[in-house]
C-alpha positions as CSV (number, residue, x, y, z in Angstrom):
1,M,176.8,62.9,88.7
2,E,177.6,59.3,87.7
3,T,175.5,56.6,89.2
4,T,176.7,53.1,90.2
5,T,174.9,51.6,87.2
6,D,176.5,54.1,84.9
7,N,179.9,53.3,86.4
8,G,179.3,49.6,85.9
9,K,178.4,50.1,82.3
10,T,181.5,52.3,81.8
11,V,183.7,49.6,83.3
12,A,182.0,47.0,81.2
13,I,182.6,48.8,78.0
14,I,186.2,49.8,78.8
15,A,187.0,46.1,79.6
16,Y,186.8,45.3,75.9
17,I,189.1,48.0,74.7
18,T,192.5,46.3,74.5
19,L,194.6,44.9,77.3
20,I,195.2,48.4,78.6
21,G,191.5,49.1,78.7
22,W,191.0,45.8,80.6
23,I,193.5,46.8,83.2
24,I,191.9,50.2,83.6
25,A,188.5,48.5,83.9
26,L,189.8,46.1,86.5
27,I,191.2,49.0,88.6
28,M,188.0,51.0,88.2
29,N,185.9,48.0,89.2
30,N,188.0,47.2,92.2
31,G,187.4,50.8,93.4
32,N,183.7,50.5,93.1
33,K,182.5,46.9,92.4
34,T,179.4,46.4,90.4
35,A,177.9,43.2,89.2
36,L,177.9,44.4,85.6
37,G,181.4,45.6,85.6
38,S,182.7,42.4,87.3
39,F,180.8,40.3,84.8
40,H,182.3,42.0,81.7
41,V,185.8,42.2,83.2
42,R,185.7,38.4,83.5
43,Q,184.2,37.9,80.0
44,S,186.8,40.1,78.4
45,L,189.6,38.3,80.3
46,G,188.3,35.0,79.1
47,I,188.1,36.0,75.5
48,M,191.6,37.3,75.6
49,C,192.9,34.1,77.2
50,V,191.2,31.8,74.8
51,G,192.5,34.0,71.9
52,V,196.1,33.8,73.1
53,V,195.9,30.0,73.8
54,L,194.4,29.2,70.4
55,S,196.9,31.5,68.6
56,I,199.8,29.7,70.3
57,I,198.4,26.2,69.4
58,I,197.7,27.2,65.8
59,S,201.2,28.7,65.4
60,F,202.6,25.2,66.3
61,I,200.2,23.5,63.9
62,G,200.9,26.0,61.1
63,I,197.6,25.9,59.2
64,S,197.0,29.5,58.1
65,I,193.3,29.0,57.2
66,L,192.7,27.8,60.7
67,S,194.4,30.9,62.0
68,W,191.9,33.1,60.0
69,I,189.0,31.2,61.4
70,V,190.1,31.5,65.0
71,Q,190.8,35.2,64.6
72,L,187.3,35.7,63.1
73,A,185.8,33.7,66.0
74,I,187.6,35.8,68.6
75,L,186.5,39.0,66.8
76,V,182.8,37.7,66.9
77,Y,183.1,36.9,70.6
78,W,184.7,40.3,71.3
79,L,181.8,42.0,69.4
80,L,179.2,40.0,71.3
81,G,180.7,40.9,74.6
82,L,181.0,44.6,73.7
83,I,177.4,44.8,72.4
84,S,176.2,43.2,75.7
85,A,178.3,45.7,77.7
86,V,176.9,48.7,75.7
87,Q,173.4,47.4,76.3
88,G,174.1,47.0,80.0
89,E,173.3,43.3,79.9
90,M,175.0,40.4,81.6
91,K,174.8,38.0,78.7
92,P,177.7,35.5,78.5
93,V,179.4,34.8,75.2
94,P,178.5,31.5,73.6
95,V,180.2,28.2,74.6
96,F,182.7,29.6,77.1
97,G,180.9,32.5,78.7
98,E,179.6,30.6,81.7
99,Q,183.0,29.0,82.2
100,F,184.7,32.4,82.2
101,Q,182.5,33.5,85.1
102,E,183.4,30.3,87.0
103,W,187.1,30.4,86.2
104,F,187.6,34.0,87.0
105,K,185.1,34.4,89.9
106,G,187.8,35.9,92.1
107,I,187.9,39.0,89.9
C-alpha cells in the first residue's frame, strides 16, 4: 500500500522526467495533493520555462558558446531538482527556486 508521502515522492520524481512526465505528475498531484509533489511540480515547470525562454533569447543572439553554457546550467538545475525530489526534500533550486514557488503557487 502506497502512503501519501510515497505518492508525493513519486510525483516529485516524475515531474522531472520530460514534459510528458511533468503532465503526468501534475495530474497525479491534482488527484492527491501533497506538499512535496506540488513543490517539485512547480520547480520543474520553472526550470522548463527558464530553459525555453533562455533558448529563444540565445537563438536570436546567435552566440553558440552561450548556448552551451545555458544548456549546461539548465542540466545542473534539473539534476539539483531531481536529487532533491529523490531525497524527499523541498529544497529550491538556486537563484530562481523561491521565485518558481511564488510564480506558480496556483499549481
